[in-house]
N, C-alpha and C positions, 0 to 999 in steps of 0.2 A: 105413302105420300109425305112430302115434307113441305113445311112453310119456311122459306128462306127470305131473310130481310137484310139488306145492307143499308145502314144509315151513315151518312157522312155529315159531320158537323165541324165546320172550319177545316182543319187539316187532319182530323181524326176520324177514322172509319170504324164502325162496329158491325160485326157479323152475328146474326141471330139465326138459329135453327130451331124450329118449333117453339119459339118464344124464349129461348135461353141463349144468352150471349156466349158465343164459342170462340170469339177472336176479336182483336182490336189491332189497329195499326195507325201510325201517325207520321206526319212529315210530308215531304214533297211527293212521295209515291201516292198517298191518299188524295192529295190535291189534284194530281193528274188523273187518278182513277175516277174522280167525281166528274171530270169533264170528258173522259174518253172511254167510258165503260161500254163493253160490247156484250149484248145479251144473246145467249145461245151459241156462243163461240168465243175463243180467246182472241186477243187483239192481232194475232198473226193470221187468222183465218184458217189455221191448220187443224185445230182441235174442236170439232163440233160437239155440242152437248148431246149425249145419246138418249135423252129422255123427252118428256113432253112438258111444256110450260102451260099450265092450266089458266092462270090468271096473272097479270102483270100490272103493277101500279108504280108509276113514277111521280113523285111529289116534290114540291119545292119547299116543304117544311119537314122537320124531323118528326117521324111518326112513332119511333120507339127509342127510348133512352135507357131502358132497363128491362128486366124480365116481364113478359106479357103473355096473355092467353091469345093465341091466333084465332081469328074469326073463322067461323064455319059457314058463313054465308058470303056471297059476293060483296065486294066493297061498293059503297055508293060513290058517285062522282064528286070530286072536290068542287067546292063553290068558291 
């Protein structure tokens, strides 16, 4: 099992796997990705994700900005 998080702040995106930042990207590509991200497939519709997505959270605030310990219980609803 993996915990994968993508955080986009302004035009910079940060990718975390199991709480550790493994990548970053900035510029117009990330601005576009923040508004046209496809979950479970790529944006062409040709490359389906071959796994199972257990839980998905989409927030309008930055949840992770550095190394973190992934939760082991389901998220609570944003208020």
